[in-house]
C-alpha angles and dihedrals in degrees: 000000000000095000089056091061091050091046095051094044092045092052092051091046092051092052090049090049091052092049095049090046091054093044097047101033124181094026096036096112092050091048093048092050092049095044091043093051091052096044095045092050090048093050094043094051108117092228090063089068095216107157143151119009093357091056090049093048097044106031103030100027110029098034093036089055092042101051118075113202092146091054090047089052092051092049091052091048091049091050090051092047090051089053093249099132092157092060091045092052092045091051092049095047096043093046099045098039094036092050091051091051092045091049091050090050092050091049092049093047091051090053090053096043095047097035 
């Protein structure tokens, strides 16, 4: 039964990722990774009390389908192949640092909401 929760959440997350990417093109991947980092940290915070099937559906499935590291990686590689090193470096820095900040904000918010 556990894979079903991951499957359903992953499908929903993938559709959400596609929609955000369309809506926020050309920065959709960056936005998804930042939003996903914040939301995953929020949901995974122990004080939120999300466990069992809900944790699988939301954290592993939904957020796993929503975030797009592989797409981010491909965009960086394409920028490098096109000789646009500045864009590649900017994407890497904004995604990695931005995702860390967004994750910290999600974690902090969960502590305040649940506490």
